[in-house]
N, C-alpha and C positions, 0 to 999 in steps of 0.2 A: 479722660483716658482714651488712648488710641484703640480703635476697633481692631481686634485680632482675629483674622479669618482663619478657617481651618486649613490644615495642610493640603487636603484634597483640592480646595478652591485655589490655593496658592500655586499648586503644581499645574492646574489647568491654565491659569493665567501665564505662568512661566513658559509653558509649552507653546502658547500662542506667540510669545515673543521669540522663543527659540528658533522657530522655523524661518524667521526673518534675518537671522544672524549668519555671518560668515564664520568659517572655521577659526579665523584669526580673532574675531571678536569673542567667540565662545571661549577661546583659550585665555584671553585677557581677564576674564572673570575670575580665574583661579590664580593669577600671577601677580603677586605683590610688586609694587613699583620701587621698593627700597625704603630704607630707614629715613624717615623725615621727608619723603619724596613729594608730599603734597605741595610744599613750597618751603623756602628758607624761613619764612615768618610763621607759618602754621606747621606744627610739628607733631602730627600723630606718629606713633611708633610703627604703624602699618597703614598702607594705603593701596586700594584698588583704583586704578585710574578711570576717568569718565569714558563712556562709550556712546558716541553720538547716535548710533543706530537704536539705542534703547531709550525710549521716552523717559525723561526726568532722571536718568541715571547719570549723576554727576560724580560718581565714584563713591567709595566706602572708606571712611576714616575709622581706624581701629586704635583703641587706647586702653591701657591699664587704668585702674587697678582695683583690688578688693577693698581698699580704703577710700576710694573716690576716683577722681580724674587725675591721672599722673601728668607731670610736665605742663601744668596749667596754672594760671593766676585767676583769682576771682572764684575759687572753688573751696569746698570744705574738706577737712581732714577727719573722716569718719572713724568710729571705733573699728578695731580689727574684727575679722570674722570670728575669731575665737571668743571675743567678748560677746558678739551678737548671739552665738550659740549658747554661751553661758547664761543668758537670760532665761532660756527655756520658754520664751514668750513668743508665740506665733504671731501675735499682732505686731510686736516690735520687729520681728524678722521681716514681715511683709513691708512695713513702713520704711525699714532700712533700705530695701530694694527700691521702693518708690522714690525716696529722696535721692539716692544715687542716680536713678534713671532720669529724674528731673534735671540734675546737673549735667548728665551726659548729653541729653537732648539740647540743653541750653548751650553747650559747648560744641554742638555739631558732631558728636561722636556717634557713628552709626552702629559700631560693634564694640561693646564694652567687654573687656577681657577678664571676666569674673562670672561666677564665683569659683574659687579653688576648693576642691574636696579631697585633697591629698590626706590619706590616713596617717595619724600619728602613731605609726608602728613603734617608733622609739621616741621618748620625750626629748631626745637630743636633736631631732630633725630641725633643720634651719628654717623651714617655712611653715611650721605647724600653726603659727599665729595667723597666717593667711587663710587657714581652713578652720574646721570645726571640732577638732579633737580626735578621739580614738573610737567613737561610736558611729558606725555607718548609718544607722537610722537617724540619729540626731543630725548628722551631716546632711543626709538627704532631705529631711524636713526643712532645715534652715536654708539650704541651697535652693530648694524648690520654691519656697516662699520669696526668697530674695529675687530669684529669676522672674517670678510672676510680677513682683513689684517693679523691677527694672523694665521689663518688656511691656508693662502697662503704659509706658511713655513712648512706645514705638521704637525702643532700642533693642538690638539683638544682643542677648547675653551669651556668654561663652563659658561653659563648665570645663574645668581643667584639673589635672593633667592626665589624660587617658593613656596609660594606666600603670599601676604598680610603681609610682614615683613617690617615695617617702623619705628620701634623704638627698642632700645636696652633694656630698662627697662623691666624686667620680660619676656624676649624673649623666655625663655624655658617653660613658663606657660601661656603666653598670649593666649587668644582665640579670633581670628578675625572673626567678623560677618559682612556681607556686602550684599547689594542688588545686583541682577544680572547685572543691567546696569553698575553700578560703577565698579564691578569686571571686566567686559569685556572691557569697554571703557577706563578705567584708568590703572588697574593693569595688566591685561592680555596683553594689547596692545604691550608693548615693548618685552614681551616674544614671542608673535606671530611674530613680525618683526624679532626677532633673529632666530626663527625657519625657517622662510622664507629665511633667509640669509644662512641657512645650518649649524647652530651651532651643534657641535657634542655631547655636554653634557649639562644637566641641573642639578643644585643643588637645593634640597628642603630647605625650611626654618625650623627654630626651633619651631616656634609657632604652635598653633592649628588653624585649619580652621573649623568652625562650630562644634567645640568640639572634633575634631580628629587631632592628630599631622600630619602636612603636609607630613612628611617623611614616613608615613605609612597609608596614606589616599587614598583609592581607588578612591574617588571622585576627589581628587587633581591630583594624578599621572595618573591613567588610564582614567578616564572620561574626565577631563579637558585637561591635557597635551598631552596624547598620542592619544586620540580619537578626541576630539573637535579641538585642535590646530594642530594635525597631526604630532607630534614629532616622529622621527624615530631613534634618537640616544639613549644614555644611561642616566638613571636617577640615581643620587647618593644622599646620605644624606649629610648634612653638618656634620662637625666633631663632633662625639658623638651625632649625631642627632637621633639615634635609640639606646636605651640602656635599660638594664634590671633593672636599679634602680627605674625607674618610671613605669607608666602604658604602656611603650613602649616595654615591654618584651615578647610579644607574637610573637615569631619568624616566625611562619607560616603565620600569618596575615600580617606581614610586607612584606614578600616575595609575598604573594598573592595580595597585594595592587598594585603591578606593579613596585616596587622599583627594580633597577638592580644592584646597587653597594652600599655597606655599608662602610663608612669611619669613622675613619682611619683603624679600624680593631680590632682584638681580643686582647685586653689587658685591664688591669685595669688602669684607669686614673681618678682621682677625684671620685673614687668609682663608675664609670660608666663602667661596663664590657660589651664588645661588644659580638655579638651573632651569627655571621654567619660563622666564620672560624672553623678550627679544625674538619671539616667534618660535622658540625651541619646542614648546609643546605642540603648537600647530604643525610644525614640521614633522614631528613624530607621528601625528595622525595621517598626514599625507603619505608618509613612508609605510604606514600600516603597522607600526610598532605599538601604537595606542589606537584602540578602535574608536570609530565615530560614536558608537554607543556609549563608551566610557567618557568621551569628551562631552557628549550631550548630558550625561549624568552630572558631570561637574558643573556645567553651565546652568542646568535646571535647578540643582540644589542651591546654588548661590542666588539665582533669581527668585526662586520660591521663598527662600528665607527673607530676602529683601522685601518681597511683596507681602508676605505674611505679617511682617512688622509694620506695614503701612507706609513704608518709606518711599513708595513709588508715586505718591500723590503730588509731588513737587513742592511741598511745604517744609521739607526738612531744613533746619538752619545750616548755614555755612560753617565749616570747621573753624574753631576759635581757640584751639589749644596752643601751647607754646608761650614763651615769655612775652610775646607781643600781643597776646590775646586781650580783647577789650571788654568782653561781657562778664559781668559779675553775676553768678548764678546761685549764690549761697542762700538767698532768701532768709528764712528764719530757721534754717537747719541747725544752727548752733543750739537751739533749745532742745531739739530732738537728740542731738549728739550728747548733750549733758544728761538727758534722761537715760539713754542707753548706757552711758558710762557708769552711772550710778546703779542702774538695774542689773548690770553685769558684774558688779562687785560681789566677791564671794567671801563670806565670813567664815574663816577657818578656825578661829578661837575667840571666845568672849567670856572672860571671867568677871562680867558685870561692868566693864569699862566703857562699853558702847551701848547707846550713844553717850558721848561725853557729858558728864553730869554738869548741871548748872552751877554746882559748888566749885568747879574748876575755874580758877582765875588766872592761871599762868601755864602756858603750854610751851614746851620746847620742841621745835621742828628741826630735824636733824637729817643730814645726808645730801650729797650732790643731787640725788634723784628728786629732791623736793624743790630744786632751784629752777629759775627761768634760764633759758639759754644765754650764754655770755656773748654770743656772736650773732645776735638777731634771732630770727625765727628758726626753730629747731631744725636741724639738718643743714643749716647754712654755715656751720663751723668749718674752718679752713684747714686743709692739709698743710698749707703754708699761706702766709698772708696774701690775700687777694685771690686765692684759688679755692673755690667752694667744693665741699664734698658732694658727691653724686648719690642720689637715692638713699640719703640718710645713713651713709656709711660712717657714722661717728656716734659718739655720745657727748652731748653738750647740754647739760642740765637734765631735766626730767625726761624719761624715756616713755614715749606715748605711741610709737610705732617701731617695728623692726626695720630691716633695710632690704633694698632690692627693688625689683619691678613692681612689687605690691604696695609701694608707698605713694603718698600724695604730699605735695607741698602744703605746709601749714600756713594758713592766712594769718594766724596768731596762735599762741598757746598759753593757756592759763596754767601757770605752775602751781603745784600743790601748796607751797608756802603762801602764794598770793590768794588762793581760794580759801585757805584757813584764815588768813589775816582779814579778808573781806567779811567773813562771818564774825570773827572775834571782835573787830572794831565796833560792830553794831551791838555787841552783847557784853561789853565791859571786860573782855578777856585780853590779857597781855600775851603777846607772842614774842618769844626769843628764838633765835635760830643759830645753827651752826651748819652752814650749807657747804660743808666739806665732808670727807670721810675720815677725818682725823679722829682717832679714838679719844685722844686727850681733850680735844675741843668739844667732842660730843658729851663726854662725862661732865665737863665743866658747865655746859649749857643746861644739861638735864638735871643737875644736882639740886638746884633751887626752884625748879618748876613743880607744878602739881602733877603733871604727867608729861611724858615724852612721846613724840610720834617720830619713828625712824623710817625713812624711805630708802629702800634697797631695790636692786634691779639685777636682771640678767638680760641678755639680748641675743638675737640671732637673725639670720637673713639668707640672702641668695648667694650662690657660690662665686659669682663674678666679682664680689667685693670681699677682700680678706681683711678682717678686722677683729680686734679684741680676742676673747678667749674662745675662738672657734677654729675649725678646720674646714675651709671651703663653705662657710656659712653655718654648718652644723656645730652645736656646742660640744666642747671637749669634755665637759662634766656638767652636773646639775648644780654646782656651787654658785652662790651669788657672786657677782662681779665686784671688782674694786674693793675687796676686803669687807664685803657686806656682812658676813657672819661675825667678824670681829667687831664691827661697828654696833651691831645689835647687842652683842654680849657686853661691850663696854658701857653702853647706855643702860641696859637692864641691871647691871651691877650696882647702879646708883639711884635708879628711879623706876617707878612703874612705867611700862613701855607698851605702846601699840606699834606694831610693825605693819607697814604697807609695802606690798611687793608688786613691782612692775616686772613682768617677765612674759616670754612667749608661751610658756607652759610650766610643767612641774619644776620645782627647785628643791634642793636639800634645805631642811629647816631643823638643824640639830639642836637649836636653842628653844624649841617650842615648849618644853616642859619647865623652862626657867621660871621660878616663882614670881618674878617681876614682869614676865611677859603676859600681860593681861588681855591682849587682843592681837589677832593676826588677820589681815585683810589681803586677799589676792585681787589685784586690780587689772591684771592683764595689760593690754595696750589700748587705753580708752579714747585716744584721739585728742582733738584740739581743746576740749573743755575739761581735760583730766583733773585739774585742780578744783574746779567747781563740783564735778561729779563726786570726787573723794570727800570734799567738805560736806556735801549733802548727806553722805553716809555717816561721816564722823559725828555730825551734830544732830542727826535724827530726822532730817527732812525726808530722807528716803530709806526705807528698810532694805538692807543688803540681802536681796533675795536670789542672787546668782547661785548657780550650781556648777560644780567642777565637771567639765566635759572630758576630763582625763583623770588619771589616778596620781596621787602624791603618795609614794611609798615611804616606808621607814628608812630603807637604805637604797642607794643607787643600784646595788646589785640585785635588788628585789624585782626590778622591772623585767628582767629576762631577755631583753632585746637591747641592741645598741646600734650604732652606725657601723656598717660593714666596710672595713678598710683592707682586709687581708687579701682579697681577690675580687675579681669583677662579678662573681656570681652571688 
C-alpha cells in the first residue's frame, strides 16, 4: 500500500513548490485540457497537462466510474455501489475500494471519479444504483471505506455530487431548496464522513442550490464544504458544469467561489465553451479580478492532493485507458466480484424454495434478463448495424449495470442461464429455457418443470442518454420493464416460481402474494459475474445475506416523493 502522509505535511511540501511557479503554471493546475486531451490513443475523460516546473508532474488523468474504470480494456466490471451497500459488510466495502484502486493505478488513472453519494430521495432517481440508497449513514460508511481502499493504492478518490443532486430530470436547471436540518443530517452527512476518511477530491453537482449553481456557489464550496466540513483537498466541477452558454459565464466569480478545477477543459462541446484555460485564469489574476491568494489556494490544493496520494515520487504508471490500452489489470478480481454479487443478493421472500432442493431435477429459466447478450459483450448492442451503443444505453440480455458515466465496459458477462446451467450439469439437473418475455412461451416452458426461475428487470441511468421507460434517465414508474409483471403472473399460474429482480432500486411487486410465488430475490446490478453470483445463492453455496438500503412499499404512492417536473424549484 502507498504511504499516505498527513494534509499538514502535504501542504508544507506543496508550498515549497508553489513559490517556484509562475502565475501561468499555477493557473494550469486548475484548468482541464479538454475531453480526451491526453492523446487520441489514450482517452481519459479529464486531463490536467504536464508542467515542467514541477518535478515528476506529468499531468493528471481523471476517469470514471463507480463500477470500475470507464472507457478501458483489460479492466473489470464491478458490482454497482447499491450492491456493495446492500452487503452491510465493512470488509467487503473496503476490499471493493482496494480492488478498484488497483485497477485505476494499473491503468494510470490519477483521479478516480467516485464514489457517488447522491441520496435516493425518490426511488425513481436515475443514478441511485451508482450510490448507496436512502440512508445517509450507510452511504457514508460505504463511501468512506471505498475511499480508503482506493486511496491505499495512491489514487485520488472523488466523492460526488456536492450537493442536493437526487434526480436527473432538469439537472442543469433544477434549483434545490432545503431546510438547514435536512441539509446537514441527510445530504451533508455522507460527504462529511468521506472528508473524515481523507478523500482527496470533491465534485460539485450540476443543479442550483438556493438559486446559484453549485459549481460556482461560494456558499456551497467555501462556506459549506471547505469551512464547515473542513475539506482540505481539491474541488472540481462536474463535466461542463461551468460554462459560458448559461449564466455560469462569469469566470472571476467562479474562481472566487472557491472552485479549484474546471473539467473537462477548454473546448466546445454541445455549444458549451469552457472558460479557464488558454491563460484566461492567469489573465484575471494580473487584472486583479481574482486575487493572488485565491490562485495560490487553487494551486496549493491541487499540489497537496497530488503529494498526499504519493503520486509525486515519479513511479506512477502512464495512462493506459481508451480502446488502444494494452495493460490487463483484472488480476483475480472476478472472484471478488462473484463474492460481492452473491453477498449483496437480498432475499425478499422464501416459502421454503431456497436453496433449491436436491429433489428438483428440472428447472425452467425464463425471461430475456436471464440471457447472454446477442451482440457480444453487454452494452455493445447496436442502435443500427455497426454503430455501438455508448455507456450501456441499451438492454441486450441480462442487466448488470445501469447506463451513463457510471458504467464500465464488460470484459465478459456470465448470464444467469449459463450460471444455472453450469451448476445444473454437475448435479444431474435438466435446464429448459424460454429466453424471451413471451407469456405463452414462459407458461409452456414452466409447465413441465419442477420449478421455474423468472428473471425480470428495470433500468435507469444518466440524463444524456434517453432510453426505455425513463424521462432523462429517471424512471417514469416503478413497474418492471418489458412486461415483467405479466411474465411473472403467467409463469406462476402454471408452476411454483422463484423471481429474480435486476433493478436500480425499488420496483412494484404486485404478484408477491401469489400462492405459487415461492421465492423473490433482489439482485440489483451485480457486474460481470452476475450469473455465477445468482447461482451461488439459488443452490445454497452462499447465504443471501444482503439487506435493503431502501424501502419497497406496498404502493408507488406510498413513497411520498417523486421526480420533480412541474417547475425548477
